[in-house]
C-alpha positions as MATLAB code, in Angstrom:
seq = 'XXXXXXXXXXXXXXXXXXXXXXXXXXXXXXXXXXXXXXXXXXXXXXXXXXXXXXXXXXXXXXXXXXXXXXXXXXXXXXXXXXXXXXXXXXXXXXXXXXXXXXXXXXXXXXXXXXXXXXXXXXXXXXXXXXXXXXXXXXXXXXXXXXXXXXXXXXXXXXXXXXXXXXXXXXXXXXXXXXXXXXXXXXXXXXXXXXXXXXXXXXXXXXXXXXXXXXXXXXXXXXXXXXXXXXXXXXXXXXXXXXXXXXXXXXXXXXXXXXXXXXXXXXXXXXXXXXXXXXXXXXXXXXXXXXXXXXXXXXXXXXXXXXXXXXXXXXXXXXXXXXXXXXXXXXXXXXXXXXXXXXXXXXXXXXXXXXXXXXXXXXXXXXXXXXXXXXXXXXXXXXXXXXXXXXXXXXXX';
ca = [
       0.000    0.000    0.000;
       2.991    2.242   -0.529;
       1.950    5.744   -1.541;
      -1.700    5.174   -0.588;
      -3.740    8.194    0.450;
      -3.974    8.717    4.181;
      -7.387    8.251    5.767;
      -8.980   11.025    7.822;
     -11.297    8.712    9.741;
     -11.601    6.863   12.148;
      -8.141    7.936   13.393;
      -6.239   11.145   12.885;
      -5.925   14.614   14.274;
      -9.385   15.726   13.100;
     -11.146   12.353   13.021;
     -13.659   13.565   15.607;
     -15.244   15.718   12.892;
     -16.241   12.660   10.862;
     -16.874    9.717   13.195;
     -20.337    8.578   14.281;
     -19.140    7.090   17.576;
     -16.470    8.842   19.587;
     -14.444    8.467   22.764;
     -13.292    4.992   21.774;
      -9.970    3.302   22.371;
      -8.105    3.003   19.050;
      -6.633   -0.448   18.428;
      -4.306   -1.159   15.508;
      -4.213   -4.708   14.134;
      -0.914   -5.263   12.320;
      -0.951   -7.887    9.574;
       2.496   -8.847    8.272;
       1.513  -12.123    6.598;
      -1.619  -14.205    6.120;
      -0.457  -16.576    8.866;
       0.171  -13.858   11.421;
      -2.968  -12.023   10.325;
      -5.090  -15.014   11.186;
      -3.732  -15.064   14.735;
      -4.221  -11.300   15.078;
      -7.801  -11.610   13.873;
      -8.549  -14.075   16.663;
      -7.465  -11.442   19.177;
      -9.481   -8.760   17.388;
     -12.612  -10.892   17.587;
     -12.289  -10.951   21.378;
     -12.686   -7.176   21.709;
     -14.214   -5.710   18.545;
     -17.836   -5.977   19.730;
     -17.041   -3.633   22.632;
     -18.663   -0.246   21.924;
     -15.665    1.409   23.584;
     -13.210    0.027   21.004;
     -12.426    0.968   17.397;
     -10.187   -1.454   15.481;
      -8.285   -0.529   12.340;
      -5.919   -2.687   10.322;
      -2.688   -2.112    8.473;
      -0.425   -4.251    6.292;
       2.996   -4.081    7.906;
       6.084   -4.600    5.725;
       7.124   -8.249    5.299;
       8.860  -10.432    2.736;
       5.871  -12.789    2.592;
       3.114  -10.196    2.211;
       1.443  -11.785   -0.827;
      -2.166  -12.577   -0.018;
      -2.394  -10.013    2.788;
      -4.461   -7.608    0.680;
      -6.967  -10.382   -0.082;
      -6.996  -11.331    3.599;
      -7.670   -7.742    4.653;
     -10.451   -7.379    2.081;
     -12.086  -10.474    3.549;
     -11.840   -8.932    7.033;
     -13.823   -5.871    5.816;
     -12.250   -3.501    8.316;
     -10.739   -0.062    7.837;
      -7.223   -0.513    6.437;
      -4.705    2.262    7.040;
      -1.687    2.682    4.771;
       1.431    1.594    6.647;
       2.922    5.073    6.231;
      -0.004    6.452    8.205;
      -0.282    3.614   10.709;
       3.377    4.004   11.628;
       2.908    7.680   12.390;
      -0.411    7.768   14.220;
      -0.762    7.049   17.933;
      -2.977    4.196   19.126;
      -4.119    2.962   22.505;
      -3.040   -0.576   21.629;
      -1.499   -2.577   18.792;
      -1.969   -6.298   18.164;
       0.559   -8.308   16.185;
       1.842  -11.839   15.682;
       5.063  -10.933   13.900;
       8.141   -8.850   14.598;
       8.939   -6.599   11.655;
       9.034   -2.813   12.109;
       7.497   -2.895   15.591;
       9.823   -0.131   16.713;
       7.893    2.172   14.377;
       4.549    1.564   16.094;
       3.330    4.221   18.531;
       1.255    2.130   20.920;
       1.576   -0.494   23.641;
       2.070   -3.713   21.701;
       0.557   -7.131   22.373;
       2.885   -9.608   20.658;
       1.580  -13.139   20.043;
       3.184  -16.210   18.470;
       1.873  -17.037   15.000;
       2.531  -20.771   15.232;
       2.318  -23.557   17.779;
       4.068  -21.698   20.564;
       7.805  -21.163   20.198;
       9.506  -24.282   18.885;
      11.818  -23.159   16.080;
      15.485  -22.316   16.268;
      17.238  -19.220   14.988;
      20.887  -19.067   13.998;
      23.102  -16.815   16.097;
      26.798  -16.259   16.594;
      26.518  -18.426   19.711;
      24.331  -21.407   20.537;
      20.989  -21.695   18.648;
      18.133  -19.829   20.258;
      14.370  -20.228   20.262;
      12.878  -17.970   17.623;
      10.531  -15.333   18.968;
      11.886  -15.405   22.515;
      15.276  -13.972   21.571;
      16.608  -10.518   22.318;
      17.124   -9.753   18.633;
      13.367   -9.703   18.091;
      12.132   -8.469   21.442;
      14.490   -5.533   22.015;
      15.174   -2.341   20.094;
      18.010   -0.108   21.270;
      17.948   -1.992   24.546;
      14.231   -1.390   25.160;
      11.609   -4.144   25.280;
       9.265   -3.734   22.300;
       6.050   -5.434   23.502;
       3.980   -4.304   26.454;
       2.618   -7.850   26.626;
       4.487  -10.866   25.253;
       2.016  -13.721   24.919;
       3.321  -17.180   25.838;
       1.362  -20.338   25.231;
       3.005  -22.356   28.016;
       4.604  -21.755   31.385;
       7.845  -23.489   30.359;
       8.487  -20.651   27.892;
       9.247  -18.377   30.831;
      12.414  -20.405   31.417;
      13.433  -19.936   27.784;
      12.746  -16.217   28.040;
      14.697  -15.975   31.285;
      17.714  -17.468   29.513;
      17.468  -15.599   26.220;
      15.888  -12.231   26.998;
      15.355  -11.683   30.732;
      14.494   -8.047   30.094;
      11.127   -9.218   28.702;
      10.108  -11.374   31.666;
       8.070   -8.604   33.268;
       5.820   -8.306   30.202;
       5.306  -12.063   29.673;
       1.699  -13.285   29.802;
       0.854  -16.993   29.691;
      -2.391  -17.100   27.719;
      -2.481  -20.566   26.174;
      -3.074  -21.203   22.490;
      -6.161  -19.561   20.920;
      -5.633  -21.481   17.684;
      -5.878  -24.845   19.433;
      -8.946  -23.743   21.389;
     -10.607  -22.524   18.195;
      -9.931  -25.845   16.474;
     -11.519  -27.718   19.366;
     -14.558  -25.451   19.025;
     -14.627  -26.301   15.307;
     -14.807  -30.088   15.729;
     -18.623  -30.184   15.477;
     -18.348  -28.799   11.921;
     -15.964  -31.497   10.717;
     -18.407  -32.900    8.178;
     -18.941  -29.425    6.705;
     -15.206  -28.955    6.230;
     -14.868  -32.346    4.563;
     -17.681  -31.489    2.182;
     -16.026  -28.165    1.339;
     -12.883  -30.112    0.367;
     -14.893  -32.476   -1.817;
     -14.430  -35.461    0.497;
     -17.372  -37.852    0.373;
     -18.786  -40.006    3.150;
     -16.651  -43.063    3.764;
     -13.458  -41.574    2.274;
     -10.364  -41.302    4.447;
      -8.730  -37.894    4.104;
      -4.933  -37.772    4.267;
      -3.673  -34.196    4.564;
      -0.044  -33.674    3.551;
       1.186  -30.426    5.074;
       4.390  -28.560    4.310;
       5.929  -25.527    5.935;
       8.012  -23.145    3.826;
      11.716  -23.100    2.970;
      14.304  -25.515    1.645;
      13.960  -27.817    4.670;
      10.230  -28.247    4.098;
       8.431  -31.368    2.960;
       7.485  -29.788   -0.374;
      11.122  -28.954   -1.082;
      12.695  -32.231    0.054;
      10.230  -34.891   -1.067;
       9.292  -34.117   -4.649;
       7.919  -37.582   -5.369;
       5.875  -37.946   -2.156;
       2.559  -36.689   -3.499;
       2.681  -38.756   -6.723;
       3.612  -41.815   -4.675;
       0.744  -41.294   -2.242;
      -1.731  -40.826   -5.072;
      -0.481  -43.956   -6.774;
      -0.649  -46.078   -3.614;
      -3.810  -44.708   -2.028;
      -5.887  -43.681   -5.024;
      -8.945  -45.866   -5.523;
      -8.483  -47.462   -2.093;
     -10.995  -45.290   -0.240;
      -8.480  -42.499    0.417;
      -8.404  -38.852   -0.652;
      -5.061  -37.038   -0.552;
      -4.907  -33.297    0.068;
      -1.832  -31.043   -0.053;
      -1.601  -27.944    2.133;
       1.330  -25.548    1.773;
       2.370  -22.799    4.139;
       1.133  -19.359    3.009;
       4.771  -18.281    2.632;
       5.214  -20.874   -0.120;
       2.276  -19.437   -2.017;
       3.622  -15.950   -1.372;
       7.154  -16.715   -2.526;
       6.225  -18.520   -5.741;
       2.735  -17.329   -6.635;
      -0.576  -19.144   -6.900;
      -0.210  -19.784  -10.619;
       3.216  -21.396  -10.247;
       2.269  -23.630   -7.315;
      -0.844  -24.789   -9.118;
       1.229  -25.478  -12.240;
       3.775  -27.515  -10.290;
       0.960  -29.658   -8.903;
      -1.194  -29.808  -12.028;
      -0.411  -33.473  -12.768;
      -1.157  -34.420   -9.168;
      -4.438  -32.554   -9.260;
      -5.362  -34.396  -12.444;
      -4.636  -37.616  -10.535;
      -7.070  -36.636   -7.770;
      -5.069  -34.441   -5.402;
      -7.086  -31.943   -3.378;
      -5.026  -28.743   -3.288;
      -5.906  -26.643   -0.247;
      -5.490  -23.108   -1.559;
      -4.370  -20.099    0.457;
      -7.966  -18.871    0.759;
      -9.077  -22.037    2.583;
      -8.655  -21.969    6.347;
      -5.938  -24.506    7.197;
      -7.535  -25.139   10.593;
     -10.664  -26.437    8.876;
      -8.531  -28.785    6.768;
      -6.801  -30.193    9.857;
     -10.110  -30.720   11.639;
     -11.370  -32.513    8.514;
      -8.350  -34.837    8.270;
      -8.292  -38.507    9.189;
      -4.497  -38.626    8.905;
      -1.777  -35.984    8.609;
       1.663  -36.329    7.027;
       3.734  -33.408    8.245;
       7.192  -31.877    8.486;
       8.532  -29.635   11.254;
       5.858  -26.958   10.821;
       3.160  -26.185   13.359;
       0.339  -28.040   11.605;
       1.544  -31.472   12.715;
       1.571  -30.304   16.328;
      -2.003  -29.082   16.184;
      -3.141  -32.263   14.441;
      -1.471  -34.477   17.050;
      -2.943  -32.420   19.902;
      -6.408  -33.012   18.451;
      -5.776  -36.756   18.402;
      -5.296  -37.041   14.636;
      -2.685  -39.628   13.567;
       0.524  -37.926   12.399;
       3.355  -39.337   10.306;
       6.503  -37.223   10.083;
       8.149  -36.985    6.674;
      11.117  -35.019    7.917;
      13.808  -37.134    9.531;
      16.211  -34.303   10.336;
      13.908  -31.620   11.760;
      17.002  -29.555   12.397;
      14.937  -26.410   12.804;
      13.296  -27.731   15.958;
      14.807  -27.037   19.349;
      14.190  -28.884   22.593;
      13.278  -26.691   25.545;
      10.140  -28.674   26.327;
       8.250  -27.596   23.201;
       5.426  -29.553   21.626;
       7.478  -29.696   18.429;
      10.327  -31.407   20.248;
       7.970  -33.973   21.780;
       6.398  -34.698   18.396;
       9.838  -35.129   16.856;
      10.735  -37.724   19.480;
       7.426  -39.558   19.650;
       5.620  -39.529   16.318;
       6.321  -42.299   13.771;
       8.405  -41.496   10.686;
       7.109  -42.030    7.195;
       9.249  -44.661    5.430;
       9.161  -43.950    1.715;
      10.420  -47.431    0.832;
       7.392  -49.137    2.445;
       3.656  -49.137    1.645;
       1.982  -46.100    3.155;
      -1.413  -47.510    4.169;
      -0.043  -49.849    6.884;
       2.004  -46.953    8.273;
      -1.135  -44.838    8.534;
      -2.841  -47.652   10.420;
       0.068  -47.926   12.852;
       0.046  -44.164   13.431;
      -3.692  -44.296   14.116;
      -3.186  -46.876   16.834;
      -0.676  -44.656   18.637;
      -2.473  -41.322   18.153;
      -4.623  -41.452   21.325;
      -1.562  -41.912   23.518;
       0.243  -38.997   21.859;
      -2.596  -36.458   21.907;
      -2.565  -35.647   25.629;
       1.186  -35.159   26.022;
       1.395  -32.960   22.893;
      -1.544  -30.855   24.040;
       0.018  -30.459   27.486;
       3.218  -29.153   25.888;
       1.309  -26.903   23.499;
      -0.786  -24.968   26.022;
      -0.807  -24.439   29.766;
      -4.466  -23.437   29.788;
      -6.521  -25.334   27.205;
      -9.919  -23.799   26.691;
      -8.977  -20.573   28.511;
      -6.864  -18.707   25.963;
      -9.581  -16.204   25.072;
     -10.155  -15.249   28.701;
      -6.432  -14.903   29.463;
      -5.658  -12.888   26.346;
      -8.701  -10.674   26.814;
      -7.619   -9.917   30.378;
      -4.191   -8.761   29.172;
      -5.680   -6.625   26.401;
      -8.147   -4.803   28.651;
      -5.449   -4.179   31.219;
      -3.394   -2.354   28.592;
      -6.468   -0.516   27.300;
      -7.132    0.602   30.880;
     -10.751   -0.509   30.553;
     -12.815   -2.845   32.736;
     -13.683   -6.066   30.954;
     -17.281   -6.270   29.775;
     -19.451   -8.686   31.736;
     -20.381  -10.791   28.699;
     -18.140  -12.293   26.046;
     -18.789  -14.041   22.758;
     -18.252  -17.774   22.868;
     -15.603  -19.284   20.591;
     -17.112  -19.988   17.196;
     -16.055  -22.604   14.629;
     -13.804  -21.386   11.830;
     -15.213  -20.786    8.378;
     -13.730  -23.089    5.763;
     -13.272  -20.429    3.092;
     -11.778  -17.090    4.104;
     -11.864  -15.424    0.691;
];
């Protein structure tokens, strides 16, 4: 939105001349990527019905910003140009990414945009947990967020080791994404229908994160092999790529790369389909080191890992580390169907431990996050709150 005309309403020096409701707290929702935008939107939905709050959105600068404009159009909120958003003052800012936060003039609530904090980041010294490191949480020695949202108590220990300056702003609020997926389970049949899965078919979702260590990069023949082995046997195979993969290469190119597979029956979960709905719909998940496998396992869905190295995953008690140690590996030199059956037998035993590593307060994330937000807004919480609603399968 570079060069876009500044808006005079609902924020700005003379906005009071044009608004219909006044005396509201101004909240800025920063959307760097589609993935982070989805997490921010969950926080927005906790407060936007409050008559004392006005929420505006802005697309913050990011390498993987493709699809953000479509996402923001689907949100139907007021979208400020970044040049304006970075110069106005707000009562609060919500974000699930780290870029350009030093330019924001507001107390910042910073949330993770994946399954907690389970990825490593390269440093001059020992590897550190991404998102809990001083490089991202400090600017000129000052802590950037006013509230750093943690999904689990054990992340305080990581923060104490990597960026103790941020301990005072840490808030353990659980995982709103997991809680929302649990709330979406009653709509499982609707999600399966939206993906074209018929009654009696077993849906295998193959999920890939982004980058050269991802499943899509490392296992080029996996999808054709699955379609060859499982096609016509009562299975449907779906492929779901991280939004950053779509952003980096473009929708047309990704669809072209997978055209033969789609002709052979592959269901391609596009960037406009809510990935949470696809995971809820799945009977089995084949995953790499991304967050999707963690969420699937926590829901009790059988997970096979197609990434033997998983070098990007750190220990530190994360759900990712537990999944790496405990979930079965996909053996490409053996028939897949028996491996799916074996994973299904072990899934119930894995679900509880993964969930317990993923969130310290299952079912309570909305309440904990809302409490932190209203504290920073200096407003009493309203007496009634909207219940968690199931996700919609198609976002745009």
